[in-house]
Residue, then its C-alpha position, 0 to 999 in steps of 0.5 A: m734753143n738759142y744760139i750761144d757763143i763758145p766760152n773763151k777758155l784763155k780769158g775765163s768762162e764768160p761767153v764772148k759778147n762783143d760786136k765781132a762775135i755778134t756779127n759772126a753769129l749773124k753770118n752763121i745764122i743767115s748763111t746756114p741752111k735749115g736742116t744742115v746742123p746735126g741735132h738742130p734741124e731748125f737752126g739757120c735761115g732758109m736763104d737757100q730757097y731763094i737761089f733760083e727765084t726772080i728777086d721781085p718786091m714780094v720775094k724781098e719781103s719774104i727774105k726779110a721775114e725769113i731773116l727776122y724770124a731766124v735772127g729773132r729765134w737764134e740771136p737774142r742779143v740783138k734787135i734788128t732795126e732795118i733790113e734792106v734786100i738788094d739784088d745784084p744781077d750783074y754779079n748774080r748775088i743778093l746783098i742784105k744790109m741789116k742795121y741792128n742794136i746790141l741789147s746789152d749796149v748801153k749807148s744803143n749804137e747801131y751796127e750794120y752787117i752786109f751779107k752777100q749770098d752768091l746765087v750760083 
C-alpha cells in the first residue's frame, strides 16, 4: 500500500500534491517506527534501530538504504537524488539532508528536506 494524502474537503476531493504535503509525508515516513501504525505494520522507517549505534560510515550507509527503501515504498510522488547523513554528537542527534525531485513537477525543481532525529 502506498502513502496517499487525505483529500481536502474544503477545496474538493483531490489529494494535496504540493511540496509542503510531500515534505510532511516524508517527515511522517522517516519518523514513524515500523510496526507502530495499526493495520500497516510495515509502514515507516527503521530509524529507531540506530538510536544507540555509533555513527560510523557503515551505519550511515545503512541509514541511507533504510530511507531509500521506505521512501521508495511509501511515497511514489518523489525521486530521491541525494541523501547525506550527518552525526551531531554535540546535540546527540542525526541530521538527514535529502534532495529530491517531485515527479509531477514539470520544472524538475530540487527540494531539500532536513530531518533531525534526537537520539535520547
